[in-house]
N, C-alpha and C positions, 0 to 999 in steps of 0.2 A: 400510766400515761407515757412511760418511756421505756425504751429497750436499749441495753448497752451493746455496742458493736465495736469490733476492732477496726481501726482505720489507719491509713497512712497519710500523714500531714506533710505537705510540701511548702517550702518557703524559699526565700532567696539564698538561704545558707545550706539547703539540703532537705532531706526528708527524715521523718521519725515515725516509728510505729507507736500507736497509742490506742485509747478507747474514746468513744463519743457516745452521747446519749441521743437516741432518735425518738421522735414522736411515734407512739405505737398506733398502728392502723390495722384494723381488722374488719371483716364483713359481719353485718348483723342482718338477719332475715326477719322481717315482720310478717305475721300471718293473721288472717281473720277467718274463722271457721275452717281452719286447716288450709286455706288458700294463701300462698305467698303473694303479698301485695308490693313488697319492695325489698331490695337488698341494699343496705346503706353501708358505705365504707366510712367507719368512724373510729374514734379513739375509745377504747373500753372505759366504762365508768358511767354512772347515771343512766343505765339502760332504760329503766322504767320511765324516767323523766323524758328521755329522748323519744320513747314510744308515745308517751302522752302528748308531748309537744308536737311531734310529727302528725299525729292523728288530728290535732286541733288546727294546726297551721295549713294542713293540706285539705281541710274541709271534710275529712272523713267523719269526724264527730263534731258536734256543736257545743258540747259542754263537757267539762272534765268528769261529771257524774255519770256520763254515758259509758265510761270505761270502768268496768268493775275491777280489773286487775290485769297484770301482765305476767304470764307464766312461761318458764323455759320449756322448750320442746326438745325432747331427746338429748343427745349429746351435741355439743357445738353451740354456735352463736345463733340460735333461733328462738324467737319469742312469739307467743300467741297472745293477741289482744283479746281479752275476755270482755265481752260487751255486757252491760247491765241488763237485767230482765226487761223485756219490752222494747229494747233497742234493736233495730234491724238495719243492717248495712249489706249492700251487695258488694262483696269483695272484688268481683270482676270489674266493677266500675272504676275502681281505684288501682287496679293491678297495672304495674308498669312493665313495659316490654323489655326494658334493659335495667341493669343495676344502676343505682345512684352513686356516682363517685364522690370523693371528698371535695371535689371542686366544681362539679357540674350542676348540683342542685336539681332543679326541675327541668333539665334538658329535654327537649322534645315536646313539651307541653306549656312552655313559658309564654302564654299569651295573656294580655291584659284582660280580654273578654272572659277568659276562663277564670281569672282571679275574681273578677267582679261578681261572678255568680255566688261566691262564698264570702266576699268582703263587702259589707255595706259601707256607705260613705261615712267617714269618721266625723263625730260631732266636734264643735269648736272647743278650744281649750286643750291643754292648759296654756297659760301665758308664762314664758320663761325669760329671764334676763340673760344677756350675753355671758355674764360671769357665772351664772348657774350652769350654762351649757359647757363653758370652757373648763369647769372643774371636774367634769365626768371622766374624760379620757385619762387623766392622771390617777383617778381613783380606780378605774378599771385596770390600768397597768399595774397597780400595786397588788392586785389580786390574781396575778398570772404566774404561779409557780411553775407550771408546766412549760410555759414559754421561756421562763428564766433558765430552765434546765436544758431544753432542747432547741429553742429558737424556731420550732416548727409547729406551734399550735396557735389557732385563732381563739379569741375570747369574745363572749357576749355578756353584757351586764344590763340588768333592768333596774332603774333608779326611780324613786318617787320624786316629786317636784322639789323636795327639800334637799335632794342629793343623797338620800339614804340608799345604800345598795340593798336591793330586795332579793336578787338572785344573780348568780354568776356561774358560768360554765366555760370550760376550754374543750376544744376538739380540733382534730386535724382538718375538719371541714367547717367553714365559717357558718354555713346554714345549719349544721348539726349543733354547733355551739348555741345558736339562736333557739333551736328546738329544745335543747336541754334546759336553757335558762327559762324559757316559757313554760316548759313542763314542770320544772321545780316550783315556780311561782304559782302556777295554776292549781297545784295541789293544795295551796293555802288560800287562794282568793280567785274568784272569777265573777264578773269580768275583771280584767286586770286594772282597768281604770286609767287615771291620768298619770301615765308613767313614760319614761324615756328609755329607749333601747340604744345602748352605746356598744359599738363593735370595734374590734381592734384593727380592722383593715378597711378595704373598700366596701361600699354599700352596693351590692349587686341586686339584680332584679329579684332573685329568690329571697334575699334578706328583706327587701321592701315588701314583697308579697306575703311572707310569713308574718311580718309585723301588722300589715293591713288586715289580714284574715283574723289575727288574734286581737284586733282592736287597739293596737298600740298607736298612739297619735304622733309620736315624735321618734325619729330614728337618726342617729348620728354615727359617723364613722371617722376613724383617724385618717383614712385615705379618701379617694374620690368616690363619687357615685356614678353609676352607669347611666346611659341615656334612657334605657327602658325603665330603670328604677325611677328616674325623674318623671317620665310619662305616667307611670303607675301612680306616683305620688300626686300628680295633678288630678288624676281621675278619682282617687279615693279620699282626697283631702288630707293626705299625710304630709307632715313637715319633714323634709329630707335635708340633712346637713352633712357636709363633708369637711375634710381637712381640719379636724378639731385638734389643732396643735399650737403650741406657743401662745396660748391665750386668744387665738382667733379661730375663725371657721368660715365656711361658705354655705349659704342657704340656697338650695336648688328649687325648693317648692315649699309652700306653706309658711311664708315669712310672717303671716298675721299672728302666729303664736309667739313671735319674738318681740319682747317689749324693749324698746330702745331706739 
């Protein structure tokens, strides 16, 4: 997750030479039937979970069982998504014209109409108290060793309604962390059910999109939500929460799931 690098630190008293730990960022190419469908700039680790989560949240696959496995291709960071027998996917349909950076997510195709093709409207529930929601951000923060070391990694955690942490992942890209966490949990249970996705930063459109496609009904972030994320939440019935800090938070959409 981290790479050591020599740096020069400046302060009011002068400069010193030392070392710093940087968040590791590397490209990962995903393929289906030998056709590259995406190049993701990510932090190495949990590659199979990232591939599984990406395929589910992008609507490439509808169920984790449709992915038979993930196999390395040649040398370097390339993975082939092995589909289960009888599953057919046109890789050209999902092929992206540009790589996915650690910050841009679904740049170029981020439209609510496109998401609604893969995301059905979320059912009602669960009902959560304000104290249940406020407890999630500190629990997520306690599980971020990569951020503690580098200060440069996002985190995503999926909790059940009792506050139990079901899956957590860190990555240089916030949407990659979401895909990894979803991929880790999807290996054990699907559908994900009445869970809450808590992220360590802002809730962008791509984070809300991935949650909606994966059937996650509640998304909370330590920072703000974007306008398009709020619009998507309205359309899909997603509960969207921001600024989960110091015991409070802001609800942008789906307040009917908040008891109080």
